[in-house]
N, C-alpha and C positions, 0 to 999 in steps of 0.2 A: 497381371497386365500392368504395364508401366505407361505413364503419361508424362509429358513434359511440363515442367513448372516454368511459368513466365513471370517477368516483372511487369510493371505498368508501362514500361517503354517497349514492350514486345520482345525483349531479349530472353533467351533461354538461361535459366539459372539453376537447373537441375532436373531431376526426375523423381517421381513418387509412385509407389505401388498402390494400385487400387484394390480394395478389399474384394476378393472373389465372391463372397456371400452377397455383396450388394451390387457389384458391377459385372459379375461373371456368371450370373444365373441364366438358365434357359427361359426366355420370355413366355409367359402364359397368356396367349392372345384372348382366350375365353374370359379369364378373370379381368383383364384389362378392359375388354368391351363392357362387361358388367359394371365395372367401376365408373367408366366414363358416362354410361347411360344414367347411373345413379347420381353421379356428381352434377350433371346438367339438370336432372330433374329437381335436385335439391336447390338449385339456383333460381328456380322459377318462383315468382312472387305469388302467383295464384290469386290475383285480385281482380280478374276479369269478371264482369257481372252483367246480367240482363234482367229485365222485369218480366215476370209471368203475368197471366191474365188477372190475377188478384192484386197486382201492384200498380198497373197502369191507371191513369186517371180517367174519369168519366164512366159511362156505362150504367148510370143509375136508372135510366129509363129504357124501355124497349124502343129501338130506332123507329119502327113502324109497326102497324098492327099485323097480326099473324096472317090474316087471309084478306083477299080482295085486292091486293095491290099489283099482283102479277110478278112480284119479285120474290126471291127466295126468302124463306122465313129466317129470322135472326133474332136472338134474344138480347145481345149486348154488343156494343162497339169494342169491347175488350177482347173479343174473340181473336184467337191467333190467325184466323183466316183473313182478318182485316189488316190493312197496312198500318193502322195506328193501334193495333191490338198487342196483346202480350206475345212473348216468345215461348214457343214450346220447347221444353227440355234445354233451355239456354244455359250458358255458363254461370256459375255462382262461385263466390270466393271459396277457396279450398286450399289445403296444404298438399303439396306434392312430395313432402319429405318422406324418405324411406331410409331406414337404418342399413348400414353396410358393415359387416363384421370386420373388426380390427385386423384379424389375421389375414383376410383377403385384401385389405387396404395395403398392407405391407407387401404382399405378393405382387399386387398391381404396380406399386411404386418401384419395387426392385426390378420388375420386368421392364419398366420404362427406362430406368437407369442403365440396365444391362444392354438394352437396345441402343441407347445413345452412345455408350462406351464402345460397343462392337462396331459402330459406324463412325468412330473417331469424332464424336460430337461432344466430348467432355474435355474441358480445359481447366487448368489450375493456375491461379495467381498466388504468388508468395504472400502478397498483401495488397490492400487497396486503401490508399491514404490520400486525402485531398485537404490541403490547408484551408481552402475556402470553397464556397459554393459557386461553381463556375462550369456551365455546360460545355464551353469550348474545351476545357481540360479533359472532360469525360469523353467528348467526341474524339479528341486526339488519342486517348488510350484505346478506344475501340478501333480506330484506324490502324494503330500499331499492332493490334492483335488480329488484323484482317477480318474483322467481324462487321464491317460497315455494310448496312443494308440487310443484315440478318436479324432474326428474332432471337434475342439473347436473354437468358434468365440468369441473373447473378445470385449466387447462393452464399450468404455470409453467416457469420456467427456473431451475435451481439448487435449493437446499434452502430450504424455508420451514416449519420444524418447528412453529412456533406456530400457523400457519394450518391445517396438516394435522391437528395434534392437537386443535385447537378444533372441527374439523368431523367427527372420526371417529365420533361418536355420532349424527350426523344421517343419517337415511334418505334415500337418493337422491343424496347428495353424495359425489363422488369426486375425488381429487387424482391428477395424473399429470404427469410431465415431458413437455413438448411434443414433445421429440425422440423419445419412446417411444410416441407416439400410434399407434393402429392403427385399422383400419376398423371392427372390431366395437365397440370402446369409443365411437367417434364416433357410430355408429348407435344405440347403446343409450341415449345421453343425449338429453334433450329440448333442452338448450342447451349450447353449448360456450363457456366463458368463458376467454379468454386474458388473461394479463397482457401488458403491452407487450413485455417481454423474451421471454415465451413465444411470442408471435406471430412475432417476428423469428426465433426459433430454428426454429419450425415451417416458416416460409417458406424458410429456409435449407436445412433437411433434405429437404423434400418437393418443392422446385422442381426442374424437369428439369435 
């Protein structure tokens, strides 16, 4: 599969062949679903908490005597039946982390990349260079590439601070090293824009 290579001005400067092992596989929807569920679970902080009956304040004395008042018997104001009492089986801090096999991570990521490639959602830039940190310059590049209003994930190799800082205030634009790409981020973006170096690195990392 061939894709067009663009420069920052939006002009075509050539074509490049995509590695079929990375961008031409048959997507495995089952593994992709498992990965996304696992990824989102691992993002949870798990710090929600509530107090049980042993932790709420008060309750040292019986609210009223056992018999003779006409009211229901009760032994403590900490009872979960009371508005000010403890919470029964409430949330406690916990970890939602679950391990996901490296082999299946690769299958999920390759499935996402192949899906994006099949739907013409993969673009390649010959290079991305900014002499200074300037959001207006980055917006101009996005307009030239006809990506305005889209969720775009730029995949680079190495550090590119000027480009990253120029885009940090733009909604829907994200930077990531190509070697750190995952299935969730690939699916979340409308378009994947690789630099030439980023594409080579991605094909090196994710090829079988």
